[in-house]
All heavy atoms as an XYZ file, in Angstrom:
657
protein
N      -3.346    -16.670    -14.877
C      -2.452    -16.351    -13.829
C      -1.763    -15.050    -14.085
O      -1.534    -14.289    -13.136
C      -1.367    -17.503    -13.755
C      -0.505    -17.334    -12.495
S      -1.355    -17.441    -10.933
C      -1.084    -19.101    -10.461
N      -1.428    -14.744    -15.258
C      -0.726    -13.400    -15.538
C      -1.689    -12.218    -15.222
O      -1.199    -11.237    -14.826
C      -0.371    -13.376    -17.004
N      -3.007    -12.463    -15.356
C      -3.911    -11.411    -15.086
C      -3.951    -11.056    -13.575
O      -3.974     -9.936    -13.212
C      -5.338    -11.790    -15.537
C      -6.280    -10.646    -15.677
O      -5.853     -9.542    -15.626
N      -7.574    -10.924    -15.678
N      -3.819    -12.050    -12.735
C      -3.769    -11.805    -11.309
C      -2.469    -11.070    -10.925
O      -2.481    -10.190    -10.076
C      -3.801    -13.179    -10.510
C      -5.158    -13.777    -10.476
C      -5.170    -15.008     -9.560
C      -6.559    -15.545     -9.499
N      -6.671    -16.684     -8.533
N      -1.390    -11.325    -11.611
C      -0.146    -10.661    -11.295
C      -0.308     -9.183    -11.734
O       0.138     -8.330    -10.963
C       1.041    -11.283    -12.112
O       1.075    -12.665    -11.789
C       2.263    -10.608    -11.818
N      -0.999     -8.920    -12.830
C      -1.160     -7.555    -13.259
C      -2.107     -6.806    -12.269
O      -1.897     -5.682    -11.873
C      -1.802     -7.511    -14.693
C      -0.809     -8.023    -15.681
C      -2.319     -6.102    -15.034
C      -1.322     -8.236    -17.051
N      -3.152     -7.535    -11.817
C      -4.030     -6.965    -10.790
C      -3.269     -6.558     -9.526
O      -3.424     -5.497     -8.935
C      -5.221     -7.903    -10.457
C      -6.187     -7.998    -11.667
O      -6.152     -7.121    -12.534
O      -6.985     -8.938    -11.574
N      -2.448     -7.484     -8.999
C      -1.688     -7.269     -7.767
C      -0.761     -6.039     -7.977
O      -0.546     -5.188     -7.173
C      -0.805     -8.470     -7.375
C      -1.631     -9.596     -6.801
C      -0.773    -10.743     -6.395
C      -1.542    -11.871     -5.820
N      -0.676    -13.016     -5.430
N      -0.112     -6.020     -9.171
C       0.818     -4.842     -9.445
C       0.068     -3.527     -9.512
O       0.541     -2.573     -8.953
C       1.556     -5.158    -10.797
C       2.626     -4.135    -11.103
C       3.863     -4.329    -10.270
O       4.041     -5.222     -9.497
N       4.792     -3.440    -10.514
N      -1.072     -3.545    -10.188
C      -1.805     -2.342    -10.329
C      -2.389     -1.848     -8.924
O      -2.451     -0.687     -8.694
C      -2.908     -2.432    -11.349
O      -3.879     -3.352    -10.942
N      -2.713     -2.898     -8.062
C      -3.294     -2.491     -6.793
C      -2.142     -1.917     -5.849
O      -2.352     -0.959     -5.190
C      -3.862     -3.742     -6.128
C      -4.777     -3.403     -4.907
C      -5.780     -2.387     -5.247
O      -6.631     -2.600     -6.195
O      -5.815     -1.332     -4.698
N      -0.946     -2.483     -6.014
C       0.185     -1.918     -5.280
C       0.393     -0.427     -5.754
O       0.614      0.427     -4.894
C       1.451     -2.701     -5.543
C       1.515     -3.988     -4.828
C       2.822     -4.723     -4.792
C       3.737     -4.449     -5.971
N       4.934     -5.328     -6.052
N       0.311     -0.164     -6.991
C       0.571      1.167     -7.547
C      -0.548      2.099     -7.093
O      -0.286      3.216     -6.625
C       0.593      1.171     -9.120
C       1.876      0.473     -9.545
C       0.533      2.500     -9.640
C       1.959      0.071    -11.012
N      -1.797      1.669     -7.040
C      -2.903      2.466     -6.642
C      -2.827      2.812     -5.130
O      -3.096      3.914     -4.696
C      -4.293      1.839     -6.943
C      -4.583      1.774     -8.368
C      -4.632      3.119     -9.111
O      -5.179      4.108     -8.510
O      -4.023      3.241    -10.173
N      -2.400      1.851     -4.316
C      -2.240      2.048     -2.896
C      -1.069      2.990     -2.700
O      -1.168      3.956     -1.867
C      -2.024      0.728     -2.118
C      -3.287     -0.073     -2.018
C      -1.427      0.999     -0.716
C      -3.100     -1.476     -1.557
N       0.004      2.788     -3.457
C       1.143      3.766     -3.350
C       0.781      5.188     -3.753
O       1.170      6.146     -3.016
C       2.270      3.228     -4.245
C       3.650      3.744     -4.009
C       4.073      3.599     -2.571
C       4.646      2.952     -4.876
N      -0.068      5.378     -4.800
C      -0.506      6.684     -5.147
C      -1.227      7.342     -3.973
O      -0.988      8.510     -3.690
C      -1.474      6.572     -6.321
C      -0.916      6.523     -7.673
C      -1.994      6.621     -8.735
C      -1.529      6.187    -10.021
N      -2.567      6.102    -11.064
N      -2.097      6.605     -3.363
C      -2.919      7.075     -2.190
C      -1.884      7.619     -1.065
O      -2.120      8.652     -0.554
C      -3.799      6.040     -1.657
C      -4.643      6.394     -0.400
C      -5.656      7.437     -0.774
C      -5.315      5.117      0.056
N      -0.962      6.774     -0.806
C      -0.045      7.120      0.275
C       0.897      8.302     -0.086
O       1.169      9.161      0.793
C       0.835      5.891      0.709
C       0.082      4.732      1.356
C       1.012      3.551      1.588
C      -0.548      5.204      2.676
N       1.290      8.398     -1.332
C       2.208      9.456     -1.773
C       1.460     10.813     -1.777
O       1.946     11.808     -1.408
C       2.775      9.159     -3.160
C       3.847      8.069     -3.063
C       3.464     10.421     -3.755
C       4.307      7.508     -4.399
N       0.178     10.729     -2.254
C      -0.610     11.950     -2.378
C      -0.952     12.488     -0.965
O      -1.290     13.647     -0.843
C      -1.925     11.707     -3.156
C      -1.639     11.498     -4.605
C      -2.854     10.966     -5.396
O      -3.920     10.816     -4.733
O      -2.718     10.746     -6.571
N      -0.892     11.686      0.048
C      -1.248     12.077      1.447
C      -0.092     11.647      2.313
O      -0.300     10.975      3.289
C      -2.531     11.406      1.880
C      -3.669     11.648      0.940
O      -4.169     12.762      0.893
N      -4.044     10.722      0.134
N       1.129     12.185      2.065
C       2.292     11.768      2.776
C       2.189     12.049      4.297
O       2.751     11.272      5.072
C       3.530     12.551      2.250
C       4.017     12.101      0.913
C       5.217     12.932      0.511
C       5.533     12.739     -0.970
N       6.601     13.590     -1.386
N       1.569     13.083      4.679
C       1.499     13.531      6.051
C       0.560     12.584      6.886
O       0.662     12.529      8.094
C       1.032     14.965      6.216
C       2.017     15.934      5.675
C       1.905     16.107      4.170
O       0.817     15.884      3.594
O       2.895     16.443      3.471
N      -0.286     11.929      6.178
C      -1.344     11.134      6.861
C      -0.908      9.677      6.920
O      -0.209      9.141      6.096
C      -2.608     11.209      6.104
C      -3.840     10.743      6.921
C      -5.102     11.183      6.171
O      -5.119     12.080      5.319
O      -6.141     10.527      6.489
N      -1.363      8.987      8.069
C      -1.138      7.562      8.199
C      -2.456      6.933      8.063
O      -3.567      7.456      8.402
C      -0.508      7.171      9.518
O      -1.267      7.722     10.568
C       0.917      7.701      9.671
N      -2.473      5.789      7.354
C      -3.690      5.021      7.105
C      -3.657      3.670      7.722
O      -2.633      3.067      7.748
C      -3.837      4.862      5.543
C      -4.262      6.076      4.801
C      -3.281      6.928      4.355
C      -5.518      6.380      4.506
C      -3.631      8.017      3.589
C      -5.957      7.450      3.749
C      -4.919      8.290      3.360
O      -5.292      9.442      2.596
N      -4.800      3.253      8.232
C      -4.876      1.804      8.623
C      -5.165      0.987      7.341
O      -5.508      1.560      6.341
C      -6.017      1.612      9.613
O      -7.268      1.806      8.948
N      -4.821     -0.296      7.445
C      -5.091     -1.136      6.304
C      -6.597     -1.110      5.987
O      -6.938     -1.016      4.767
C      -4.592     -2.541      6.472
C      -3.082     -2.503      6.671
C      -4.987     -3.459      5.351
C      -2.448     -3.848      7.106
N      -7.436     -1.110      6.953
C      -8.853     -1.056      6.703
C      -9.281      0.242      5.982
O     -10.082      0.198      5.031
C      -9.658     -1.122      8.029
C     -11.114     -1.164      7.894
C     -11.827     -1.374      9.308
N     -13.206     -1.549      9.044
C     -14.090     -0.594      8.852
N     -13.657      0.665      8.828
N     -15.365     -0.814      8.741
N      -8.730      1.327      6.378
C      -9.043      2.618      5.737
C      -8.626      2.591      4.276
O      -9.328      3.067      3.372
C      -8.400      3.767      6.471
C      -8.769      5.111      6.068
C      -8.151      6.173      6.957
C      -8.504      7.600      6.547
N      -7.878      8.630      7.373
N      -7.456      2.022      4.009
C      -6.951      1.958      2.605
C      -7.957      1.023      1.860
O      -8.334      1.416      0.688
C      -5.567      1.326      2.571
C      -4.564      2.464      3.143
C      -5.152      0.978      1.181
C      -3.192      1.963      3.312
N      -8.311     -0.114      2.376
C      -9.192     -1.062      1.727
C     -10.523     -0.391      1.461
O     -11.109     -0.537      0.327
C      -9.422     -2.344      2.619
N     -11.088      0.410      2.325
C     -12.368      1.108      2.101
C     -12.240      2.142      1.021
O     -13.083      2.293      0.200
C     -12.882      1.705      3.440
C     -13.314      0.690      4.539
C     -13.651      1.509      5.782
C     -14.549     -0.044      4.019
N     -11.157      2.945      1.045
C     -10.957      3.954      0.084
C     -10.740      3.410     -1.283
O     -11.198      3.962     -2.284
C      -9.806      4.904      0.430
C     -10.223      5.882      1.551
C      -9.359      7.123      1.554
O      -8.111      7.036      1.327
N      -9.858      8.220      1.758
N     -10.005      2.253     -1.408
C      -9.737      1.699     -2.728
C     -10.847      0.750     -3.126
O     -10.852      0.248     -4.234
C      -8.470      0.837     -2.605
C      -7.185      1.624     -2.362
C      -6.734      2.379     -3.591
N      -6.722      1.517     -4.734
C      -7.462      1.745     -5.813
N      -8.119      2.836     -6.012
N      -7.484      0.911     -6.845
N     -11.825      0.522     -2.260
C     -12.967     -0.361     -2.544
C     -12.519     -1.784     -2.886
O     -12.915     -2.399     -3.921
C     -13.853      0.182     -3.647
C     -14.494      1.525     -3.237
C     -15.411      2.007     -4.324
C     -16.120      3.217     -3.817
N     -15.653      4.470     -4.384
N     -11.555     -2.292     -2.101
C     -11.065     -3.676     -2.185
C     -11.196     -4.333     -0.858
O     -11.481     -3.680      0.168
C      -9.596     -3.733     -2.652
C      -8.647     -2.932     -1.699
C      -9.462     -3.186     -4.084
C      -7.151     -3.115     -2.010
N     -11.028     -5.708     -0.824
C     -11.176     -6.301      0.470
C      -9.860     -6.131      1.280
O      -8.795     -5.800      0.759
C     -11.626     -7.789      0.317
C     -10.519     -8.611     -0.382
O      -9.278     -8.456     -0.147
N     -10.991     -9.528     -1.211
N     -10.039     -6.345      2.592
C      -8.917     -6.167      3.495
C      -7.702     -6.992      3.139
O      -6.580     -6.495      3.160
C      -9.339     -6.478      4.927
C      -8.321     -6.263      5.980
C      -8.153     -5.105      6.659
C      -7.446     -7.329      6.324
C      -7.222     -4.939      7.590
C      -6.449     -7.220      7.248
C      -6.355     -5.988      7.901
O      -5.351     -5.845      8.797
N      -7.959     -8.235      2.782
C      -6.834     -9.175      2.520
C      -5.980     -8.679      1.349
O      -4.771     -8.743      1.350
C      -7.317    -10.585      2.288
C      -6.276    -11.598      2.153
C      -6.766    -13.028      2.009
C      -5.532    -13.916      1.908
N      -5.972    -15.247      1.763
N      -6.649     -8.211      0.285
C      -5.874     -7.688     -0.845
C      -5.053     -6.514     -0.474
O      -3.882     -6.365     -0.914
C      -6.890     -7.285     -1.959
O      -7.582     -8.410     -2.433
N      -5.622     -5.589      0.288
C      -4.829     -4.431      0.742
C      -3.644     -4.872      1.659
O      -2.579     -4.438      1.489
C      -5.736     -3.472      1.533
N      -3.940     -5.807      2.529
C      -2.897     -6.274      3.436
C      -1.725     -6.882      2.617
O      -0.600     -6.604      2.932
C      -3.522     -7.306      4.446
C      -2.521     -7.975      5.341
C      -2.121     -7.315      6.494
C      -1.916     -9.145      5.041
C      -1.134     -7.886      7.371
C      -0.972     -9.791      5.875
C      -0.576     -9.130      7.001
O       0.330     -9.666      7.805
N      -2.106     -7.815      1.754
C      -1.071     -8.437      0.938
C      -0.231     -7.425      0.109
O       1.002     -7.583      0.033
C      -1.671     -9.572      0.000
C      -2.173    -10.715      0.779
O      -1.705    -10.982      1.935
N      -3.179    -11.401      0.220
N      -0.870     -6.500     -0.506
C      -0.207     -5.540     -1.349
C       0.785     -4.689     -0.418
O       1.906     -4.400     -0.790
C      -1.132     -4.573     -2.027
N       0.285     -4.311      0.765
C       1.087     -3.493      1.690
C       2.248     -4.272      2.235
O       3.296     -3.691      2.428
C       0.226     -2.943      2.835
C      -0.648     -1.741      2.364
C      -1.820     -1.600      3.292
C       0.201     -0.529      2.232
N       2.066     -5.634      2.500
C       3.205     -6.374      2.992
C       4.323     -6.508      1.951
O       5.464     -6.456      2.233
C       2.744     -7.768      3.450
C       1.921     -7.752      4.718
C       2.634     -7.155      5.879
C       3.406     -8.217      6.675
N       3.983     -7.616      7.848
N       3.889     -6.590      0.676
C       4.864     -6.647     -0.410
C       5.621     -5.295     -0.494
O       6.879     -5.187     -0.610
C       4.204     -6.995     -1.783
C       3.724     -8.408     -1.728
C       5.203     -6.732     -2.935
C       2.833     -8.802     -2.882
N       4.865     -4.223     -0.405
C       5.454     -2.837     -0.438
C       6.401     -2.657      0.722
O       7.438     -1.938      0.578
C       4.427     -1.776     -0.488
C       3.661     -1.649     -1.743
C       2.333     -0.771     -1.632
C       4.458     -1.138     -2.922
N       6.042     -3.246      1.893
C       6.938     -3.121      3.048
C       8.232     -3.882      2.801
O       9.294     -3.361      3.165
C       6.259     -3.616      4.337
C       7.053     -3.608      5.573
C       6.532     -4.224      6.768
O       5.886     -5.311      6.613
O       6.729     -3.721      7.868
N       8.147     -5.085      2.270
C       9.328     -5.845      1.955
C      10.312     -5.100      0.974
O      11.448     -5.237      1.056
C       8.993     -7.232      1.338
C       8.500     -8.195      2.401
C       8.174     -9.548      1.777
C       7.606    -10.499      2.804
N       7.110    -11.720      2.116
N       9.659     -4.389      0.032
C      10.310     -3.582     -0.840
C      10.860     -2.229     -0.262
O      11.463     -1.415     -1.023
C       9.579     -3.298     -2.164
C       9.199     -4.568     -2.926
C       8.219     -4.383     -4.065
O       7.822     -3.212     -4.307
O       7.872     -5.327     -4.694
N      10.501     -2.020      0.970
C      10.947     -0.820      1.780
C      10.362      0.488      1.200
O      11.060      1.497      1.197
C      12.430     -0.747      1.934
C      12.993     -1.934      2.695
C      14.534     -1.796      2.918
O      15.148     -0.939      2.322
O      15.034     -2.642      3.703
N       9.204      0.363      0.518
C       8.527      1.526      0.024
C       7.525      2.161      1.019
O       7.466      3.396      1.102
C       7.843      1.190     -1.321
C       8.850      0.709     -2.333
C       7.064      2.410     -1.815
C       8.228      0.117     -3.606
N       6.924      1.321      1.753
C       6.009      1.809      2.813
C       6.535      1.322      4.177
O       7.255      0.382      4.311
C       4.513      1.370      2.633
C       3.915      1.827      1.309
C       4.355     -0.124      2.755
N       6.062      2.067      5.204
C       6.456      1.741      6.543
C       5.105      1.313      7.279
O       4.107      2.006      7.184
C       7.022      2.951      7.238
C       7.535      2.738      8.600
C       8.330      3.945      9.102
C       7.946      5.254      8.578
N       8.640      6.407      9.149
N       5.159      0.136      7.948
C       4.023     -0.283      8.701
C       4.378     -0.299     10.186
O       5.418     -0.768     10.566
C       3.665     -1.725      8.340
C       3.254     -2.033      6.866
C       2.910     -3.511      6.620
C       2.079     -1.190      6.467
N       3.516      0.381     10.947
C       3.809      0.505     12.392
C       2.569      0.080     13.158
O       1.459      0.456     12.858
C       4.095      2.008     12.673
C       4.523      2.312     14.056
C       4.968      3.741     14.235
C       3.802      4.544     14.685
N       4.209      5.920     15.044
N       2.818     -0.772     14.141
C       1.676     -1.299     14.907
C       1.288     -0.301     15.997
O       2.113      0.240     16.688
C       2.067     -2.626     15.570
C       0.913     -3.258     16.255
C       1.029     -4.749     16.481
N       0.991     -5.617     15.292
C      -0.082     -5.893     14.600
N      -1.232     -5.413     14.984
N      -0.028     -6.693     13.562
N      -0.022     -0.132     16.073
C      -0.543      0.772     17.123
C      -1.805      0.025     17.711
O      -2.849     -0.010     17.129
C      -0.978      2.111     16.552
N      -1.523     -0.805     18.818
C      -2.551     -1.653     19.315
C      -2.752     -2.800     18.345
O      -1.819     -3.472     18.011
N      -4.003     -2.999     17.938
C      -4.356     -4.012     16.915
C      -4.281     -3.560     15.523
O      -4.633     -4.318     14.597
C      -5.745     -4.636     17.241
C      -5.713     -5.530     18.485
O      -4.704     -6.027     18.854
N      -6.888     -5.594     19.163
N      -3.933     -2.265     15.316
C      -3.985     -1.675     13.986
C      -2.565     -1.498     13.436
O      -1.607     -1.252     14.167
C      -4.695     -0.314     14.133
O      -5.903     -0.422     14.728
C      -4.736      0.370     12.809
N      -2.463     -1.752     12.121
C      -1.172     -1.467     11.471
C      -1.385     -0.131     10.751
O      -2.245     -0.013      9.847
C      -0.865     -2.584     10.424
C      -0.118     -3.808     10.880
C       0.032     -4.827      9.805
C       1.216     -3.419     11.419
N      -0.555      0.825     11.090
C      -0.632      2.100     10.421
C       0.377      2.165      9.267
O       1.532      1.689      9.436
C      -0.299      3.223     11.396
C      -1.313      3.357     12.558
C      -0.855      4.435     13.568
C      -2.675      3.658     12.055
N      -0.086      2.678      8.134
C       0.777      2.614      6.876
C       1.182      4.059      6.470
O       0.297      4.857      6.539
C       0.000      1.931      5.777
S      -0.763      0.420      6.295
N       2.333      4.195      6.045
C       2.758      5.518      5.524
C       3.878      5.312      4.455
O       4.555      4.328      4.447
C       3.298      6.407      6.612
O       4.355      5.851      7.291
N       4.002      6.307      3.593
C       5.022      6.233      2.545
C       6.365      6.456      3.164
O       6.534      7.287      4.041
C       4.705      7.363      1.500
C       5.732      7.366      0.436
C       6.009      6.297     -0.413
C       6.468      8.571      0.151
C       6.941      6.346     -1.401
C       7.372      8.641     -0.854
C       7.597      7.541     -1.690
N       7.385      5.637      2.790
C       8.666      5.680      3.364
C       9.638      6.649      2.857
O      10.766      6.718      3.257
C       9.246      4.248      3.345
C      10.230      3.944      4.415
O      10.340      4.704      5.368
N      10.991      2.879      4.215
N       9.258      7.425      1.802
C      10.092      8.386      1.081
C      11.328      7.700      0.419
O      12.352      8.323      0.234
C      10.575      9.485      1.967
C       9.425     10.447      2.344
O       8.563     10.653      1.493
N       9.380     10.851      3.607
N      11.251      6.383      0.159
C      12.254      5.752     -0.607
C      11.744      5.443     -1.893
O      10.528      5.060     -2.129
C      12.623      4.401      0.139
C      13.427      4.600      1.358
C      14.020      3.356      1.859
C      14.824      3.543      3.098
N      15.480      2.390      3.575
N      12.544      5.644     -2.951
C      12.081      5.598     -4.374
C      12.668      4.372     -5.067
O      13.825      4.109     -4.894
C      12.427      6.873     -5.101
C      11.663      8.093     -4.487
C      12.256      8.809     -3.493
C      10.482      8.492     -5.043
C      11.598      9.886     -2.959
C       9.793      9.613     -4.499
C      10.336     10.262     -3.490
N      11.851      3.792     -5.808
C      12.291      2.755     -6.780
C      11.418      2.823     -8.071
O      10.567      3.785     -8.162
C      12.362      1.342     -6.178
C      10.976      0.758     -5.951
O       9.992      1.315     -6.324
N      10.972     -0.348     -5.288
N      11.515      1.906     -8.918
C      10.740      1.991    -10.243
C       9.284      2.033    -10.041
O       8.552      2.788    -10.718
C      11.058      0.772    -11.127
C      12.484      0.789    -11.628
O      13.142      1.823    -11.544
O      12.938     -0.248    -12.058
N       8.809      1.328     -8.911
C       7.365      1.316     -8.720
C       6.788      2.669     -8.304
O       5.703      3.062     -8.645
C       7.044      0.266     -7.608
C       5.583     -0.119     -7.369
C       5.069     -0.694     -8.672
C       5.467     -1.078     -6.269
N       7.607      3.402     -7.570
C       7.194      4.754     -7.154
C       6.973      5.636     -8.296
O       6.037      6.393     -8.401
C       8.228      5.345     -6.188
C       7.837      6.807     -5.831
C       8.233      4.521     -4.902
N       7.812      5.502     -9.315
C       7.727      6.368    -10.525
C       6.549      5.977    -11.377
O       5.985      6.813    -12.140
C       8.978      6.393    -11.322
C      10.123      7.008    -10.588
C      11.117      6.307    -10.047
C      10.069      8.406    -10.278
C      12.194      6.906     -9.325
C      11.130      9.016     -9.539
C      12.168      8.272     -9.072
N       6.067      4.768    -11.254
C       4.883      4.304    -11.967
C       3.598      4.954    -11.365
O       2.615      5.104    -11.968
C       4.767      2.829    -12.006
C       5.769      2.120    -12.893
C       5.648      0.615    -12.902
C       6.720     -0.022    -13.681
N       6.681     -1.441    -13.591
N       3.700      5.077    -10.032
C       2.568      5.736     -9.314
C       2.436      7.139     -9.652
O       1.487      7.774     -9.661
C       2.743      5.505     -7.824
């Protein structure tokens, strides 16, 4: 069980790195999943957690959720 927690944490950090490195760009969850080579559900779950922590902003555009870095910093941002 601890291994899954580490995987979720590292995935959040990797997604966060992607969003921070490309601040001007917005990504769909599908695009993030494809770039990270993970399944959609893993990307979705990690992004929902990051949204609750107010690190990323999710904005609906039709059927798509667009994701971007929120420019708010906490400990997780510094790990990325």
